[in-house]
C-alpha positions, 0 to 999 in steps of 0.5 A, spaced: 422 225 149 425 229 144 427 236 145 425 241 139 429 245 135 428 251 139 429 248 146 436 245 143 438 253 142 436 255 149 440 249 153 446 251 147 444 258 149 445 258 156 451 254 155 455 260 152 452 265 156 455 261 162 462 261 158 462 267 155 461 271 162 469 271 163 471 272 156 476 277 157 476 284 154 476 282 147 471 287 146 477 292 145 480 288 140 473 289 136 472 296 138 479 298 135 479 293 128 472 295 127 472 302 128 466 302 132 465 307 139 460 301 141 460 294 142 455 289 145 456 281 146 449 279 146 445 272 148 439 270 147 434 265 151 427 265 151 424 271 151 429 276 151 437 277 149 441 280 154 447 284 153 453 279 156 458 284 155 459 292 153 464 296 151 462 304 151 455 303 151 450 308 154 445 304 155 444 297 155 436 296 156 435 288 154 430 287 148 424 282 147 428 277 143 423 277 137 425 285 136 433 283 138 439 283 133 440 277 135 434 273 132 434 278 126 441 274 124 438 268 126 433 268 121 438 271 116 443 266 118 448 271 116 451 278 119 447 285 118 450 291 116 445 298 117 448 304 115 442 308 117 438 304 122 433 309 123 429 308 116 429 301 117 423 298 118 426 292 123 430 297 127 428 304 128 424 304 134 430 299 138 432 304 144 439 304 142 436 307 136 430 311 137 433 313 145 438 317 147 445 313 144 442 315 137 445 310 134 445 309 126 450 305 124 448 297 126 453 291 125 451 284 128 455 278 127 452 271 129 455 267 135 454 260 134 454 254 139 453 247 139 450 248 131 445 254 134 445 261 132 445 263 140 447 270 140 450 276 137 456 281 136 455 288 135 457 294 133 455 301 134 457 308 131 452 315 131 457 319 127 460 318 120 464 312 120 471 311 116 471 304 116 466 302 109 460 296 112 462 291 107 471 292 111 466 292 118 462 285 116 469 282 114 472 283 121 467 282 125 465 276 123 472 274 123 472 276 130 465 272 132 469 266 130 474 268 135 469 268 141 465 262 138 472 258 139 474 261 146 468 260 148 467 253 146 474 252 150 471 256 156 465 250 157 470 245 155 473 246 162 468 249 165 465 241 164 470 237 164 470 230 167 474 230 174 482 229 171 485 224 175 491 230 175 488 231 182 489 239 183 491 241 177 484 243 174 485 251 176 492 251 173 489 248 166 483 254 168 489 259 168 493 257 162 487 258 158 485 264 160 493 267 160 495 263 154 489 264 150 487 272 152 493 274 149 494 270 143 487 272 140 489 280 141 495 278 137 492 275 132 487 280 131 491 286 131 496 282 125 489 280 122 489 288 122 495 290 120 496 285 115 488 288 111 491 295 112 495 297 106 501 300 106 500 298 115 507 295 114 513 297 111 514 291 106 521 291 110 517 288 117 513 283 112 516 277 113 517 279 121 510 280 121 507 273 117 512 269 122 509 272 128 502 271 125 504 264 123 508 262 130 501 266 134 496 261 130 501 255 131 501 257 139 494 258 139 492 251 135 498 247 141 494 250 146 487 248 144 489 241 144 493 241 150 488 243 153 482 238 149 487 232 151 489 232 157 481 232 159 482 223 160 475 222 160 474 227 153 474 223 146 481 221 143 484 226 139 483 223 133 480 228 129 479 227 120 484 222 119 486 222 112 492 220 108 497 224 108 504 225 107 509 224 112 515 227 109 511 233 107 508 234 114 515 233 117 519 238 113 512 243 113 513 244 120 521 244 120 520 250 117 515 252 121 519 254 127 524 259 124 531 261 124 532 253 128 530 249 122 537 250 119 539 246 125 534 241 122 537 234 119 532 229 116 534 224 112 528 220 108 527 216 102 526 222 098 519 220 094 513 220 100 510 216 106 502 216 106 501 214 113 494 215 116 492 221 120 489 227 122 494 232 119 493 238 123 493 234 129 499 230 127 503 237 125 502 239 133 505 232 136 511 233 131 512 240 132 512 238 140 517 233 138 522 237 134 520 243 140 523 239 145 529 235 141 531 243 139 530 246 146 535 240 149 540 240 145 547 244 145 546 250 139 552 247 135 549 240 135 543 238 130 537 236 131 537 229 125 529 227 124 530 219 119 523 217 116 522 210 113 518 208 109 513 200 109 508 197 112 509 201 119 512 208 116 516 209 122 520 217 124 526 218 129 527 224 132 533 224 136 537 230 139 544 230 143 543 233 149 544 230 155 538 225 155 535 222 161 536 216 165 532 209 165 527 211 171 525 218 167 524 215 161 519 210 163 516 218 167 516 221 160 509 223 157 506 222 164 502 229 165 506 235 168 512 230 168 519 234 167 526 231 168 531 233 173 535 237 168 529 241 165 528 243 172 535 244 175 536 249 169 530 252 170 527 251 163 520 253 161 515 249 161 509 245 165 510 238 162 504 237 158 507 238 151 510 229 151 503 228 155 499 231 149 503 228 144 503 221 146 495 222 146 495 224 139 499 219 137 496 214 140 489 216 137 492 217 131 494 209 131 501 209 132 506 209 138 511 213 142 517 211 145 523 214 148 530 211 148 537 215 151 544 211 146 549 210 150 554 216 146 547 221 149 541 225 148 534 222 147 530 218 140 523 219 140 520 214 136 513 214 133 511 207 129 505 208 125 500 202 124 
């Protein structure tokens, strides 16, 4: 028996509601960005629209789904902004509008899961607003996408297949919460400051851009790490297409800030095409470059060699302490960290190279490590 569209939407809404129950205090960010005193995250079921999370709400009364903001945005398949709700026939008798809250401004952006609109991220105001409706719409849509992304990630964690990393499930869930929560806030406030003319003096524009760029890169890395850490989840293949390996490496190196000055790239001086997902490959190359920079002495370069051919090759070499033969065989296993890293209490969980290895394999390439006799570590990727 094939489920109807309504049934599928109900299932998607249930999954969203279960995941959103642990979404952190992102509503504070929504309130600040949208300059609204009241914020609510609503998720619909078959009969009602429920307040899953609220901020500043004097009352939170569930209403029939047919009268809810969830159904209105689902019917529009778009964000709604209403400046005077008391004169809108859809909203005039809503408890927030007709009741003691005296709400006059309402904006609601759709929340999505598995291709279905399952709820709405809403802001309410009962006074004169300084932020215009179109700007509120733009901010709210961005924030709704962030809630969707975090909720989807939490749903993925809560429904993951058993890992062969015994006892590490709690660590992964904690990492998701502790990393994604501040990253979401950082990215949201950077976008807000960027969009407000004159909010940041020009002299700090470069630093703000670096904050946003690196927060975005770290967010993508965490997302990919969590997906790749699930052994029974689909492989991180992504959208494979023809990518210029030389240009991608230059882009990743440039995103590493001042440390990029220590990276020496030796390439053929022409495009080196490979078949891979560019975003995933950026994560993998970024892990290898960051690892090499972290373990090299500050006065030594990290050398990247790129070779074209039927099987393009990229080698990343550092001049750090290197690894022993036994450690080399374990490098890239989840949660493995070398003796030097443990001794120096270097930051990290030993997951970066495990993610990198899985990404590289899913792109049809092979990753190996070697420690030359004169020291250091060489990571070698051969594309098929």
